[in-house]
C-alpha positions, 0 to 999 in steps of 0.5 A, spaced: 882 627 204 875 625 207 873 627 213 873 621 219 866 620 221 863 624 227 865 621 234 859 618 238 858 623 243 855 622 250 848 625 250 844 626 244 838 631 245 832 633 242 829 640 242 821 641 243 819 648 243 814 650 249 807 653 247 806 659 252 799 660 254 796 666 251 792 669 257 795 675 260 794 674 268 797 680 272 802 679 278 798 680 284 802 683 290 802 679 297 805 681 303 806 677 310 809 680 316 815 676 318 815 672 325 821 674 330 827 670 327 829 665 332 836 666 335 841 661 335 839 658 329 844 653 326 848 657 321 854 654 316 860 658 316 862 660 308 866 654 304 872 657 301 871 659 294 874 653 290 879 657 286 882 660 292 884 653 295 890 650 295 891 642 296 891 639 303 898 638 305 897 630 305 896 631 298 903 634 297 907 630 301 905 622 302 910 622 308 908 621 315 906 627 318 903 629 325 902 635 329 909 633 332 912 634 326 910 641 326 904 640 321 897 643 323 891 640 320 886 645 317 880 646 322 874 643 319 869 648 317 863 643 314 859 638 317 854 633 315 849 628 320 850 625 324 854 629 328 860 627 333 857 626 341 859 630 346 866 629 348 868 627 355 875 627 354 880 631 350 880 630 343 887 629 339 889 633 333 887 630 327 893 630 322 892 627 316 898 623 314 898 617 309 903 611 309 902 610 301 902 615 296 896 618 293 892 616 287 894 622 283 897 619 276 905 621 275 907 625 270 909 623 263 916 622 262 916 624 254 922 623 250 926 628 247 923 632 241 930 633 238 929 630 231 923 630 226 920 623 225 924 620 219 920 615 217 914 620 215 918 626 213 914 633 214 910 636 208 912 643 207 909 648 203 915 651 201 920 646 198 926 650 199 926 649 207 932 645 209 931 641 216 938 643 218 936 650 219 930 648 224 931 648 232 927 644 236 925 647 242 923 641 247 928 638 251 928 632 255 927 637 261 922 641 258 917 636 256 915 633 263 908 635 264 904 635 270 898 630 267 894 631 274 892 638 271 888 637 265 889 631 260 890 624 263 892 619 258 890 611 259 898 610 257 904 614 256 906 611 250 902 609 244 903 602 240 905 602 233 901 596 231 894 598 230 891 591 231 893 591 238 892 598 240 885 598 238 883 592 242 876 594 244 877 591 251 883 595 253 882 601 249 886 607 249 884 614 251 884 620 255 880 624 260 880 632 259 878 637 264 878 644 261 876 648 267 880 645 272 885 649 277 892 648 275 898 649 281 902 652 279 898 656 274 899 656 266 903 661 263 898 667 261 899 671 254 895 677 253 895 677 245 893 673 239 896 666 238 900 664 232 895 658 229 897 654 223 894 657 217 892 650 214 889 646 220 888 651 226 893 648 231 897 653 235 904 654 236 907 650 242 913 648 245 914 642 240 914 646 234 921 647 230 923 654 229 927 656 223 931 661 226 933 665 220 926 667 218 921 665 224 917 660 221 915 654 225 912 647 223 905 645 225 906 638 229 899 636 227 899 637 220 907 638 219 906 645 215 910 651 215 907 657 218 910 664 218 910 668 225 910 675 222 917 675 224 916 675 232 919 668 232 926 671 229 931 669 234 939 669 234 938 662 239 934 657 241 934 660 248 931 666 246 925 663 243 924 660 250 922 667 252 915 666 249 911 662 254 907 658 248 914 655 246 916 653 253 910 651 257 905 645 255 899 649 257 898 657 256 892 661 257 891 667 252 887 672 255 882 678 252 879 682 258 874 686 253 877 693 255 882 697 253 886 697 259 892 692 257 894 687 263 887 689 267 883 683 270 877 685 274 878 684 281 875 677 285 868 681 287 866 681 280 866 673 280 859 674 283 856 679 279 852 674 276 846 673 280 844 667 284 836 665 284 833 660 289 827 657 287 824 654 293 818 649 294 813 651 298 809 645 300 814 642 305 811 639 312 814 643 318 820 638 320 823 639 313 821 646 313 825 648 319 831 644 316 831 648 310 830 655 313 836 653 317 840 652 311 837 658 307 839 662 313 846 659 313 846 660 305 845 668 305 850 669 311 855 665 306 855 670 300 859 675 299 857 682 299 857 683 292 853 677 290 846 678 287 840 674 289 833 673 287 828 668 291 822 665 288 817 660 292 813 655 288 806 651 289 800 652 285 802 659 284 809 663 283 811 668 288 817 673 287 820 676 293 821 684 293 827 686 296 825 693 296 820 692 302 824 692 308 819 692 313 816 685 311 816 679 306 813 682 300 812 678 294 808 678 287 804 672 285 803 669 278 799 663 276 803 657 276 798 653 271 801 656 265 807 659 262 808 666 264 807 671 258 810 677 256 805 682 259 805 679 266 813 679 266 813 686 263 808 688 269 813 684 273 820 686 271 818 694 269 815 695 276 817 698 282 820 692 285 827 690 286 827 682 285 835 681 284 839 685 289 846 685 292 847 682 299 850 688 302 843 691 301 838 686 302 841 680 307 836 682 313 831 682 308 833 675 305 833 673 312 826 676 314 823 672 307 826 665 309 823 666 316 816 668 314 816 661 310 810 657 313 809 649 312 804 646 308 797 646 311 792 642 307 791 635 309 794 632 302 799 627 302 806 630 299 806 626 292 799 629 291 801 636 292 801 641 286 808 644 285 809 648 279 816 647 278 817 648 271 813 655 271 817 657 277 824 656 273 821 660 267 820 666 271 827 665 274 830 665 267 826 671 266 828 675 272 835 674 270 834 676 262 830 682 264 832 689 266 835 689 274 835 695 279 842 697 276 840 697 269 834 702 271 839 707 274 843 706 267 849 702 269 849 695 265 854 690 267 856 684 263 855 678 268 861 674 270 860 667 268 854 663 268 848 665 272 845 660 277 838 658 278 838 653 284 832 649 285 830 646 292 825 641 291 821 636 296 817 633 291 815 632 283 813 637 278 805 636 278 802 642 276 803 647 270 808 646 264 813 640 264 808 636 270 806 629 270 800 626 274 800 625 281 799 618 280 803 613 276 796 609 275 794 615 271 791 612 264 795 617 260 802 617 264 807 614 259 805 620 254 804 625 259 811 623 262 814 623 255 811 630 253 814 633 260 821 630 259 821 634 252 819 640 255 824 640 261 829 639 256 827 645 252 827 649 258 834 647 260 837 649 253 833 655 253 837 657 260 843 655 257 842 659 251 842 665 256 848 663 260 844 660 266 845 654 269 840 650 273 842 646 279 836 642 282 837 640 290 832 635 292 831 632 299 826 629 303 822 622 303 817 624 297 819 621 290 821 627 286 820 623 279 828 624 277 827 622 270 823 628 269 827 633 272 834 630 270 833 633 263 832 640 265 839 640 269 843 636 264 841 641 258 843 647 262 849 644 264 847 644 272 847 637 276 841 634 280 843 631 287 839 627 292 839 628 299 836 625 305 833 631 308 834 639 308 839 639 313 847 640 314 849 636 307 843 640 303 846 646 306 853 645 304 851 643 297 847 649 297 853 654 298 858 650 294 853 650 288 852 658 288 860 659 289 863 654 285 867 657 279 863 657 272 865 659 265 860 660 259 860 660 252 865 654 252 868 651 246 872 645 246 877 643 240 881 637 240 886 636 234 891 630 234 896 627 229 893 624 223 895 617 226 889 618 231 882 618 231 877 620 236 871 615 236 867 617 242 866 622 247 863 622 254 861 628 258 858 635 259 857 637 252 854 636 245 858 636 238 859 643 235 858 644 228 863 650 227 865 652 220 873 654 220 875 652 213 874 659 211 880 661 215 883 654 216 883 650 209 884 643 213 881 644 220 879 637 222 878 638 229 873 635 233 869 641 236 864 640 242 860 645 245 860 645 253 854 646 257 858 650 262 866 650 264 867 648 271 873 644 275 868 638 277 867 636 270 871 632 265 871 629 258 872 622 257 875 621 250 876 614 246 881 613 241 884 609 236 889 609 231 887 609 223 893 604 221 900 602 223 904 608 226 910 609 223 913 616 226 916 616 233 911 620 236 904 623 236 901 629 238 895 632 241 892 639 242 886 641 247 884 648 246 878 650 250 875 657 249 870 660 254 868 666 258 871 666 265 868 668 272 872 675 271 869 677 265 875 675 261 875 671 254 880 665 255 883 660 250 887 655 254 891 651 250 894 644 252 899 640 248 901 633 249 906 629 246 907 621 247 912 617 244 910 611 240 913 604 241 913 597 238 914 593 244 907 591 247 911 590 254 913 597 254 906 600 252 903 596 257 908 598 262 906 605 261 899 604 262 895 608 267 891 603 271 886 608 274 885 612 268 884 606 264 879 604 269 875 610 269 875 611 261 872 603 261 867 605 267 865 611 263 864 608 256 860 602 260 856 607 264 853 610 258 850 604 256 847 602 263 841 607 262 836 602 267 837 596 271 836 591 266 842 595 262 846 595 268 846 587 269 848 587 262 854 591 263 856 587 269 857 581 264 861 585 259 866 587 265 867 579 265 868 579 258 873 585 258 877 581 263 877 575 259 879 578 253 885 582 256 888 576 259 887 572 252 890 578 248 895 581 253 896 575 258 899 568 257 897 561 258 899 558 265 903 551 263 899 545 263 892 549 265 887 552 261 887 558 266 890 565 263 895 569 267 893 577 267 898 581 264 902 583 270 903 590 268 896 591 269 895 588 276 891 594 279 886 594 273 882 588 275 880 590 282 878 597 280 873 594 275 871 589 280 869 595 285 865 598 279 862 591 277 859 591 285 859 598 287 853 603 287 854 604 279 852 598 276 851 593 283 845 592 287 848 597 293 843 602 291 836 600 293 832 605 288 833 606 281 832 613 281 838 614 286 843 610 281 840 614 275 843 620 279 849 617 280 850 615 273 849 622 270 854 625 276 859 620 274 859 621 266 861 628 267 865 628 273 872 629 274 878 624 274 878 625 282 871 624 284 870 619 278 875 614 281 872 615 288 866 613 285 868 607 282 873 605 287 872 606 295 879 609 299 880 605 306 883 609 311 884 606 318 885 610 324 892 610 328 894 612 335 896 619 335 891 621 330 894 618 324 891 614 318 894 608 314 891 607 307 889 600 306 886 596 300 878 596 301 877 589 304 873 587 309 879 585 313 880 592 315 874 591 320 878 590 326 874 591 332 879 595 336 880 600 330 876 606 326 876 606 319 874 611 314 871 609 307 871 615 302 866 612 296 865 619 292 858 621 294 858 618 301 863 617 306 863 612 312 866 612 319 866 605 322 867 604 329 869 597 331 865 594 337 871 594 342 873 601 340 866 604 341 866 601 348 871 605 350 868 612 351 874 616 351 878 613 345 872 612 341 870 620 341 877 621 340 877 617 334 871 619 331 873 626 332 879 625 328 875 621 323 870 626 321 876 631 321 879 627 316 872 626 312 871 633 312 878 635 309 879 630 304 872 632 301 872 640 302 873 641 295 868 636 292 861 638 289 856 635 290 859 634 298 858 627 300 854 625 306 858 623 312 855 617 316 858 614 322 856 608 325 858 602 330 860 595 328 854 591 328 849 596 327 843 596 322 847 602 318 853 598 318 851 594 312 852 600 308 859 600 309 860 592 309 857 592 302 862 596 299 868 592 301 871 586 297 869 580 302 877 578 302 875 574 308 873 568 304 880 567 301 885 563 304 890 566 309 896 566 304 892 570 299 889 575 305 896 576 307 899 577 300 893 583 299 892 585 306 899 585 309 897 589 315 894 582 317 901 580 319 901 585 325 895 582 328 896 577 334 893 570 333 888 572 338 886 578 334 886 574 327 881 569 330 877 574 333 877 578 326 875 571 322 869 569 327 866 576 326 864 575 319 858 573 316 857 568 310 854 571 304 854 569 297 858 575 294 865 572 291 871 575 293 876 579 288 880 572 287 874 568 287 871 572 281 877 572 277 878 564 278 871 564 276 873 567 269 879 562 268 884 568 269 889 567 275 889 574 279 895 578 278 900 579 284 898 585 288 903 591 286 
């Protein structure tokens, strides 16, 4: 059997080796006495670690909650500008009840696994096996998988007809989040798994077991395998004692030591160092904000965390924690890559450049307080910054011997090390740099060379288990296309901020504390009927030869750049032909080293029934998952503004094609009716079409590029919010009502929270804002809600508040669908809350809207000759 063609992966990377300079400058010691630290400098409280979090109460229970019901809202501990005013009246407690169910997809209801497919009998290696001796393990009750944990499919059933399943406008696929925390946690096994000798798949709860011999049948290739007698059992109930035969998700754990059952304590999760690489070319206002964020960051770290501090401008300053009385640094030139002699003189010297917090917190505070603003009268964009050299030095520090190793203690880092770059401008000096001005005659060639060099540096960081996150802030353009390859190739992220204030500080903390595994490898195996055609996500195709062990292993292997909760892979799938079996199987296996120094193999097995009925297939569709899969495939091709405009046109064509293939023709009309089973899909795609990812809301192409790269790797939850904003209206008593994201929510006597993934907006109506006491209480409740629903999110979003009629309010208005342009009956059908308004309130609302040319959702659908679907 020929192997299927390799799928199209999300990214293709070209590696160009760097050319280090041959000169050997020696590090120079530079000391500066620290100034007195100002008391009362703003510090951020430490965010909770992600793995220790539990879901907020309102996600667990969609029913209405309030303080009177005994439900207490968690105290907000993170804040972003602008801050709330000083309140002159008591603030009401802000509970977070919603009146609609959460957006999380519902669990799959699988059909019983009690029979083998009769239309395509399994091929056994031992022809004497009789089917009646096999015992199925999965029952109707045991096959309920909480899909919100790891694998989300666009449909819970698979259509047997190839022609309709493979309609490209709708498509079929899955989102898989390898590092996502699971509640409750998966079953854990500390032994080797049983794997199919033919294809490499793992034994699972859908396998059939021969009770007499303990042999099991692989669900992927249908071959029979031995279990070395381990699955010998008198009854099916006894087999359920094996976790892999009773749960769809299991973790095989190897701790790498000789103490069975030993898993290192949580302190070890921070043993991998965090190196801060800080821009030394900032003006005083930016530097003051940055210093406050850095002081808060140090206070948030646990005592066992190891930290390094590097500054860069024309030179690279590596700070020495052994000097307790002053801020002392070794200085390297920034115009060339550091050579081995310079690095050896630094690393093997007497200085301590990576130090645990319990021994160096005060020294770190002194270092941050000693920073000085840029003094030369040179424009920000024209200042020399050797960012590339600084990251090279940081990587060498992580690789080289530390103070612990010099004392004879060698630790294995838990998870990835982190290099966090705090950048206020472009890399314009040394390797990987670009000219100060775009008008340089050789700028295109130099930029191309810089791109390759940065990508190569990112790959080098990845090979050494270091992730590079780049946090940019300020008003100076940082040349996103040059910096993005460094973050992406290492498995990190690049985030833009307005300034170095609170939002930057929050992301600094979350970047360092988020769990990150290393050495990640994702394997995907499917039934023979299924072909994976494209993968979008933070990885690249891995060529792993397992045929010496498994004769016919056709798994798709993906080398993961890092393993984090905030990531996902979008998998596009097709059927190879008409399916004859009653079900198909999918098995996802991710192997990685976690932050607790243990090697994990997480195995997720999913079974989906197949159907002949198109209606049954469409009814099983998960509109939100399907919309995100479509969005990721679309954004992958939208590499610049021109592409983005073209992709908006493809969304229009997609809607028309789905209506043509799966809808119906309206009698005596040329209009098509969109299939009622997919009623939510068009509105989600309309948000995508006009939102910041493809629309013209975001002003600069660099901003859209950052959002695009973040979206392509993001988890389902963040991806959904980046596509379709969530609108929550504040109600009396501190409760919130979830409403469609229409401009009809802008009612003058209310406050509205709009969560758009990377931005959260708080809008105060003019009538409410005029009442100082009510507006203060509403604003406080809205901010509490905004902070709570984004508490685990990385990057942390901006939280912006403004009043009706202000210039900033346009950022809020532009993200809402202009439903005020629709006739009243259409408005009420899609926004039922309008029925609660009086005639006077309806008139006032109608008169508050400003006319502009953007179509409403219904107008857009009708322009495509498609009847808008009825609201679900």
